[in-house]
C-alpha positions in Angstrom: 31.6 -72.8 -115.9 33.7 -74.2 -118.6 33.2 -72.7 -122.1 35.8 -75.4 -123.6 34.0 -76.9 -126.7 30.5 -75.4 -126.1 29.0 -72.8 -128.3 27.1 -70.5 -125.5 23.7 -68.6 -125.9 24.0 -65.6 -123.5 20.5 -63.9 -122.4 21.2 -61.2 -119.9 18.2 -60.0 -118.0 18.0 -57.2 -115.5 14.8 -58.3 -113.3 11.6 -59.5 -114.9 11.7 -56.4 -116.8 14.9 -57.1 -118.8 16.0 -53.5 -118.7 19.6 -52.3 -119.6 22.7 -53.9 -117.7 25.8 -51.5 -118.3 27.5 -52.5 -114.8 29.9 -55.6 -115.2 28.1 -57.3 -112.0 25.9 -59.7 -112.7 25.1 -63.7 -111.9 26.2 -66.0 -114.6 23.6 -68.8 -114.2 25.0 -72.3 -115.9 21.4 -74.1 -117.4 23.8 -77.1 -118.5 25.1 -77.4 -115.1 21.4 -77.1 -113.7 20.5 -80.1 -116.0 23.4 -82.1 -115.1 22.5 -81.6 -111.2 18.9 -83.0 -112.1 20.9 -85.8 -113.8 22.7 -86.6 -110.9 19.6 -86.5 -109.0 17.5 -88.7 -111.1 20.4 -91.4 -111.0 20.8 -91.4 -107.3 16.9 -91.8 -106.6 16.6 -94.3 -108.9 19.3 -96.8 -107.3 17.8 -100.5 -106.5 14.0 -99.1 -107.5 12.4 -100.7 -110.2 10.3 -97.9 -110.3 11.9 -94.8 -109.6 10.4 -91.9 -108.0 9.5 -88.7 -109.5 11.7 -85.7 -109.0 9.7 -82.8 -108.5 12.4 -79.2 -108.4 12.0 -76.9 -106.1 11.8 -73.3 -107.7 10.6 -70.9 -104.9 12.1 -67.9 -104.0 13.1 -67.0 -107.7 14.4 -70.4 -108.1 16.7 -69.6 -105.0 17.8 -66.4 -106.6 18.8 -68.0 -110.0 15.4 -66.7 -112.3 12.6 -68.8 -112.0 11.4 -68.6 -115.7 14.8 -69.7 -117.3 15.4 -72.1 -114.6 12.2 -73.9 -114.8 12.2 -73.7 -118.7 15.8 -75.3 -118.7 14.4 -77.9 -116.3 11.3 -78.8 -118.2 13.4 -79.3 -121.5 15.8 -81.7 -118.9 12.9 -83.8 -118.3 11.9 -82.8 -114.7 8.4 -84.1 -113.7 7.2 -81.3 -112.0 7.9 -78.2 -109.9 7.4 -77.2 -106.3 6.7 -73.5 -105.5 5.6 -71.7 -102.1 3.3 -69.1 -103.3 0.5 -68.9 -105.5 1.7 -66.0 -107.1 5.2 -67.8 -108.0 3.0 -70.7 -109.8 0.9 -68.0 -111.7 4.1 -66.2 -113.0 5.1 -70.0 -114.4 1.5 -70.2 -115.8 1.6 -66.9 -117.5 5.2 -67.8 -118.9 3.6 -70.9 -120.2 5.3 -73.5 -118.1 2.8 -76.6 -118.5 4.4 -78.9 -115.8 2.4 -80.1 -112.8 3.3 -76.9 -110.2 2.6 -77.8 -106.4 1.4 -74.9 -104.2 3.8 -76.0 -100.8 3.1 -73.0 -98.5 -0.3 -73.0 -97.9 -3.2 -70.3 -99.0 -4.1 -67.1 -98.4 -7.5 -65.1 -99.1 -8.7 -66.4 -102.1 -5.8 -68.4 -103.1 -7.4 -71.7 -103.5 -9.8 -70.3 -106.3 -6.8 -68.9 -107.9 -4.3 -71.9 -107.4 -7.3 -73.9 -109.3 -7.7 -71.4 -112.0 -4.0 -71.5 -112.8 -3.9 -75.4 -112.7 -1.8 -75.2 -109.8 -2.4 -78.2 -107.2 -2.8 -76.9 -103.6 -1.3 -78.2 -100.4 -3.9 -78.6 -97.6 -2.6 -78.4 -93.9 -5.0 -77.0 -91.6 -8.9 -77.4 -90.9 -9.3 -74.0 -91.4 -8.9 -74.6 -95.0 -11.6 -77.2 -95.7 -14.7 -74.6 -95.9 -13.2 -72.8 -98.9 -12.1 -76.7 -99.9 -16.0 -77.6 -99.9 -17.2 -74.5 -101.5 -14.7 -75.2 -104.4 -16.9 -77.2 -106.8 -16.1 -77.6 -110.5 -16.7 -80.0 -113.5 -13.3 -81.3 -112.9 -12.4 -83.0 -109.6 -10.3 -80.6 -106.9 -6.9 -82.2 -106.8 -4.8 -81.5 -103.3 -2.2 -82.9 -101.7 -2.5 -83.2 -98.0 0.5 -82.3 -95.7 0.8 -83.8 -92.1 3.0 -82.3 -89.5 5.4 -85.7 -88.0 7.7 -83.3 -86.0 8.6 -80.1 -88.1 6.3 -77.9 -85.7 5.3 -75.4 -88.8 2.3 -76.6 -91.2 0.3 -79.7 -91.2 -2.5 -81.5 -90.0 -1.0 -83.0 -86.3 -1.6 -86.8 -85.6 -4.2 -85.7 -83.1 -6.0 -83.6 -85.5 -5.8 -86.0 -88.4 -8.9 -88.1 -87.8 -11.5 -85.9 -87.9 -9.7 -83.8 -90.5 -10.2 -87.0 -93.0 -13.5 -87.4 -92.1 -14.2 -84.5 -93.6 -12.2 -84.5 -96.4 -13.7 -88.0 -97.3 -16.9 -86.2 -97.3 -16.2 -84.2 -100.0 -16.9 -86.1 -103.2 -15.3 -83.6 -105.5 -11.9 -83.4 -103.6 -9.3 -85.8 -104.2 -6.3 -86.3 -102.4 -3.9 -87.0 -105.0 -0.7 -86.7 -102.6 0.1 -87.1 -98.9 3.1 -85.2 -97.6 5.6 -84.2 -95.0 8.6 -82.3 -94.3 11.5 -83.2 -92.3 13.1 -81.2 -89.9 16.8 -82.1 -89.9 17.8 -84.4 -92.5 20.5 -82.5 -93.1 22.1 -83.6 -89.5 24.1 -86.3 -89.0 22.1 -88.3 -86.3 18.9 -89.6 -88.7 17.1 -90.6 -85.6 14.8 -87.9 -85.6 14.1 -88.2 -89.4 13.4 -92.0 -88.8 10.9 -91.1 -86.1 9.1 -88.7 -88.4 9.1 -91.2 -91.2 7.3 -93.6 -89.1 5.1 -91.4 -88.2 4.2 -90.6 -92.0 3.4 -94.2 -92.6 1.0 -94.3 -89.6 -0.9 -91.2 -90.9 -0.7 -93.4 -94.3 -2.1 -96.0 -93.0 -5.2 -94.0 -91.1 -5.5 -92.0 -94.6 -6.3 -95.9 -96.0 -8.9 -96.4 -92.8 -10.6 -93.9 -93.8 -11.1 -94.7 -97.5 -8.3 -91.9 -99.0 -5.8 -93.7 -100.8 -3.3 -90.7 -102.1 -1.5 -91.7 -105.7 1.8 -90.3 -104.4 3.7 -90.1 -101.2 6.4 -87.5 -100.5 8.7 -86.4 -97.6 12.4 -85.9 -98.8 13.9 -83.0 -99.8 17.7 -82.6 -100.8 19.3 -83.9 -97.9 16.9 -86.9 -97.5 16.7 -87.5 -101.0 20.6 -88.0 -101.0 20.9 -89.7 -97.5 18.1 -91.9 -97.1 16.6 -94.4 -99.8 14.0 -95.2 -97.6 12.4 -91.6 -97.7 12.4 -91.1 -101.3 8.9 -92.8 -101.5 7.4 -91.8 -104.8 8.4 -88.7 -105.2 11.2 -86.4 -103.9 11.1 -82.4 -103.7 14.8 -81.5 -104.6 15.9 -77.9 -104.2 19.2 -76.9 -103.0 21.2 -79.7 -104.6 19.9 -78.5 -108.1 21.6 -75.4 -107.6 24.9 -77.3 -107.3 24.9 -76.7 -103.0 25.5 -79.9 -100.7 22.1 -80.4 -99.0 24.3 -81.3 -95.8 27.7 -80.8 -93.7 29.4 -83.4 -96.2 30.1 -83.4 -100.1 27.6 -84.4 -102.2 29.5 -85.8 -105.2 28.6 -84.9 -109.0 27.0 -81.4 -108.0 27.9 -78.3 -110.1 27.5 -75.1 -108.9 25.2 -73.1 -111.3 25.3 -69.5 -110.1 28.4 -67.4 -110.7 28.7 -63.9 -109.3 31.1 -61.8 -111.1 32.3 -58.5 -111.8 35.6 -56.3 -113.1 38.5 -54.0 -111.1 36.9 -50.4 -111.4 39.5 -48.9 -110.1 43.2 -49.3 -108.7 45.2 -47.5 -106.4 48.7 -47.9 -104.4 48.3 -46.4 -100.9 51.3 -46.5 -98.3 51.8 -48.1 -95.1 49.1 -47.0 -92.3 46.3 -46.0 -95.0 42.6 -46.5 -93.9 40.7 -48.3 -96.4 36.7 -47.7 -96.4 34.0 -46.7 -94.1 35.5 -46.1 -90.5 38.8 -47.0 -91.2 38.2 -50.5 -89.9 41.2 -51.4 -91.9 44.4 -50.3 -92.7 46.9 -51.1 -94.7 50.2 -52.6 -93.0 52.4 -51.9 -96.0 52.8 -50.4 -99.1 49.4 -51.8 -100.9 47.4 -52.4 -104.1 43.9 -51.9 -103.6 41.2 -52.9 -105.9 37.8 -51.6 -106.1 34.9 -53.9 -107.3 31.3 -52.2 -108.1 29.4 -54.8 -106.0 28.1 -54.4 -102.6 25.5 -55.3 -99.6 23.0 -54.1 -101.7 24.0 -56.5 -104.5 24.0 -59.6 -101.5 27.6 -59.6 -100.6 27.3 -59.4 -97.2 28.4 -56.8 -95.0 29.7 -59.3 -92.5 32.3 -60.5 -95.3 33.9 -57.0 -94.5 37.9 -57.9 -94.2 37.0 -61.5 -93.9 36.5 -63.2 -97.4 38.1 -63.8 -100.8 37.5 -63.1 -104.2 39.3 -64.7 -107.3 41.1 -62.6 -110.1 43.1 -64.5 -112.5 42.4 -67.7 -110.7 44.3 -66.3 -107.5 42.3 -65.7 -104.1 42.5 -61.9 -103.1 41.2 -60.6 -99.4 38.3 -58.3 -99.0 39.8 -55.3 -97.1 37.6 -52.6 -95.2 34.0 -52.6 -94.9 31.7 -53.8 -97.8 29.9 -50.7 -98.3 26.4 -50.7 -99.9 27.8 -50.7 -103.8 31.6 -50.9 -103.7 33.8 -53.5 -102.3 37.5 -53.2 -101.6 40.4 -55.9 -102.0 44.0 -56.3 -101.5 45.7 -57.2 -104.5 49.3 -56.4 -103.6 50.9 -59.6 -104.1 49.0 -60.3 -107.4 49.9 -56.8 -108.7 53.6 -57.8 -108.0 53.6 -61.4 -109.6 51.5 -60.3 -112.9 50.0 -57.2 -112.8 46.2 -56.2 -112.2 44.4 -54.2 -114.5 41.1 -52.3 -114.7 38.7 -54.5 -116.1 40.3 -57.6 -114.5 37.5 -60.1 -114.0 36.7 -60.5 -110.3 34.5 -63.8 -109.3 32.6 -63.3 -105.6 30.9 -66.5 -106.0 31.9 -69.5 -108.2 34.4 -70.5 -110.2 37.4 -69.0 -112.4 40.4 -70.1 -114.3 43.3 -67.7 -114.8 47.1 -67.4 -115.4 47.5 -68.0 -111.6 45.5 -71.1 -111.9 41.9 -72.4 -111.2 39.7 -72.1 -108.2 36.1 -71.9 -106.7 34.2 -69.8 -104.2 31.4 -72.3 -103.1 28.4 -71.0 -101.4 29.1 -73.0 -98.6 32.2 -71.4 -97.9 30.5 -68.0 -98.1 27.8 -69.0 -95.6 30.6 -70.6 -93.0 31.9 -66.9 -92.9 28.5 -65.3 -92.5 27.3 -67.7 -90.2 24.4 -68.7 -92.1 23.0 -71.3 -94.5 23.8 -71.4 -98.2 20.0 -71.2 -99.1 20.4 -67.6 -97.7 23.9 -66.9 -99.8 22.0 -67.9 -102.9 18.6 -65.8 -102.4 20.3 -62.9 -101.3 21.9 -61.7 -104.7 19.4 -58.8 -105.0 17.0 -58.3 -108.2 19.2 -55.3 -109.2 22.0 -58.0 -110.2 21.2 -59.0 -114.0 21.1 -62.6 -114.6 23.0 -64.0 -117.5 22.1 -67.4 -118.7 24.5 -69.8 -120.5 23.7 -72.9 -122.2 24.6 -74.7 -125.1 22.9 -73.7 -128.5 20.3 -76.4 -129.9 22.6 -76.9 -132.9 25.5 -78.4 -130.7 
């Protein structure tokens, strides 16, 4: 996140109720980087296409932990074509905030979910025969527009190929229902071997042909999330659903050029202490100093989403330099060995420490990406982003409209 030449508007929000934020620990969300990443995706999927596919942004799970309302508004301003959520409740929240974009509810409906979705002008995804009675009863003065999900190999949600013919017969008999979209989801488009994704795509094309045979002609067909959108031009179809790439994370094992990290998790040094050799640090004394050491205490812990698994196995940035986490990460505090930095240039209470994202300082410039943390923890970058808890305030940074 660079402030060079930019006037920035900073809005601090502590959870949805915008409480007072006194602790220096916060997640800075760069809305300009978000818009930049949308531009990267748009340019990529438009290559060699006379009519580029629509781009829908996936903003489920509080926009992957970035804060769904500011993110959705920024994407709407940047010209995204629509939004994808997992839950009807997430779509209702967006409508209550004044977001007018098309919103696709991808992960099914529960209870009275269909009625609530239609009342909020959300587009539900239909994926199971158990939803047909509610769909048949959902008559209104407007057509009921849905997207139909077929299971081409994910084994999770979607009408299976064997069940598709009678399902299509039932849908075709409902004059008030319009199958606006046909969709599927790839199981391993992020892997180097594209063979199974190609198989899924072939199954999807067979499902599209079967729809046509039953007199159902969806306006849009879509299958690609971030990984397939980047790697498989043939899978981009009419629409791509892009999530993690918009937040600056590569959607596969190799780099995705041009993407900028959107979240920066930062705090400040709360305390410093010099400890003699052999001194235990943190719960259980799991780590001991091997020399006279300067230990910095940071007011951030696993309750904030900085995993306990990172105990003595992570680095943070202070003054643009990497400093090792030592001892067990606790619920609210993390300890860092800053001995070498203290000897070179000095460390002070109040110095910024970056746990995720970039920092430029007297010692240089460096970036800790979600992918790096994920490798250390043994998880995926998606979990790293969504793990940043709601007690960490989000601050939103963008260029002022007058610049």
